[in-house]
C-alpha beads as a LAMMPS data file, in Angstrom:
LAMMPS data file: protein, C-alpha beads

75 atoms
74 bonds

1 atom types
1 bond types

-500.0 500.0 xlo xhi
-500.0 500.0 ylo yhi
-500.0 500.0 zlo zhi

Masses

1 110.0

Atoms # bond

1 1 1 -103.950 424.702 -95.869
2 1 1 -102.834 427.770 -97.916
3 1 1 -105.070 430.366 -99.391
4 1 1 -104.122 432.106 -102.607
5 1 1 -105.761 434.914 -104.574
6 1 1 -105.820 435.432 -108.314
7 1 1 -108.251 435.829 -111.142
8 1 1 -110.258 433.718 -113.679
9 1 1 -110.250 434.835 -117.150
10 1 1 -111.004 432.913 -120.330
11 1 1 -111.282 429.518 -118.508
12 1 1 -107.913 429.891 -116.774
13 1 1 -107.080 430.745 -113.313
14 1 1 -104.165 432.980 -112.671
15 1 1 -102.754 433.070 -109.015
16 1 1 -101.359 436.337 -107.791
17 1 1 -98.307 434.395 -106.305
18 1 1 -96.564 431.152 -107.272
19 1 1 -97.224 428.043 -105.203
20 1 1 -94.820 425.063 -105.783
21 1 1 -95.594 421.542 -104.745
22 1 1 -94.020 418.109 -105.761
23 1 1 -97.551 416.365 -104.935
24 1 1 -100.794 416.694 -106.577
25 1 1 -102.793 418.996 -104.414
26 1 1 -106.622 419.314 -104.271
27 1 1 -108.011 422.908 -104.501
28 1 1 -111.252 424.750 -103.900
29 1 1 -112.013 427.640 -106.108
30 1 1 -114.423 430.202 -104.859
31 1 1 -115.688 432.923 -107.147
32 1 1 -116.093 436.038 -105.100
33 1 1 -117.952 437.957 -107.644
34 1 1 -121.171 436.852 -109.454
35 1 1 -120.196 435.837 -113.020
36 1 1 -122.612 434.962 -115.767
37 1 1 -121.921 431.285 -116.820
38 1 1 -120.804 430.854 -120.505
39 1 1 -123.205 428.959 -122.812
40 1 1 -126.017 429.110 -120.460
41 1 1 -128.980 431.517 -120.167
42 1 1 -130.460 431.842 -116.841
43 1 1 -134.230 431.229 -116.752
44 1 1 -136.519 434.329 -115.967
45 1 1 -139.676 433.999 -114.227
46 1 1 -141.414 434.792 -117.751
47 1 1 -139.765 431.885 -119.256
48 1 1 -141.681 429.577 -117.089
49 1 1 -145.251 428.465 -118.000
50 1 1 -147.299 426.639 -115.519
51 1 1 -149.721 425.625 -118.152
52 1 1 -147.056 424.089 -120.350
53 1 1 -145.672 422.184 -117.263
54 1 1 -149.088 420.806 -116.267
55 1 1 -149.650 419.734 -119.967
56 1 1 -146.168 418.019 -119.962
57 1 1 -146.763 416.212 -116.650
58 1 1 -150.447 415.127 -117.440
59 1 1 -149.441 411.396 -117.931
60 1 1 -146.725 411.421 -115.161
61 1 1 -147.461 408.752 -112.507
62 1 1 -145.968 409.248 -109.154
63 1 1 -144.651 412.157 -107.148
64 1 1 -142.784 414.643 -109.186
65 1 1 -141.532 416.509 -105.908
66 1 1 -140.227 413.198 -104.569
67 1 1 -138.344 412.581 -107.808
68 1 1 -136.945 415.955 -107.739
69 1 1 -135.775 415.712 -104.227
70 1 1 -134.234 412.238 -105.073
71 1 1 -132.473 413.480 -108.177
72 1 1 -130.852 416.480 -106.143
73 1 1 -129.652 414.170 -103.513
74 1 1 -127.554 412.392 -106.153
75 1 1 -125.810 415.551 -107.301

Bonds

1 1 1 2
2 1 2 3
3 1 3 4
4 1 4 5
5 1 5 6
6 1 6 7
7 1 7 8
8 1 8 9
9 1 9 10
10 1 10 11
11 1 11 12
12 1 12 13
13 1 13 14
14 1 14 15
15 1 15 16
16 1 16 17
17 1 17 18
18 1 18 19
19 1 19 20
20 1 20 21
21 1 21 22
22 1 22 23
23 1 23 24
24 1 24 25
25 1 25 26
26 1 26 27
27 1 27 28
28 1 28 29
29 1 29 30
30 1 30 31
31 1 31 32
32 1 32 33
33 1 33 34
34 1 34 35
35 1 35 36
36 1 36 37
37 1 37 38
38 1 38 39
39 1 39 40
40 1 40 41
41 1 41 42
42 1 42 43
43 1 43 44
44 1 44 45
45 1 45 46
46 1 46 47
47 1 47 48
48 1 48 49
49 1 49 50
50 1 50 51
51 1 51 52
52 1 52 53
53 1 53 54
54 1 54 55
55 1 55 56
56 1 56 57
57 1 57 58
58 1 58 59
59 1 59 60
60 1 60 61
61 1 61 62
62 1 62 63
63 1 63 64
64 1 64 65
65 1 65 66
66 1 66 67
67 1 67 68
68 1 68 69
69 1 69 70
70 1 70 71
71 1 71 72
72 1 72 73
73 1 73 74
74 1 74 75
């Protein structure tokens, strides 16, 4: 396993040094600094409405919590 450092800018990763391989190699990219995702606006607490959520789920049958847990297991 080899570790390489570099930067991520404008959708491109630029490594500080060159790594040559004749094979396809899997990589893991770890962002060391917090970056704001492009095209997504993070939710703030004030954006959430318990009243609107209750209204939206008024006719929902079943366990919403169980569905959320099951959905997250699939990710």
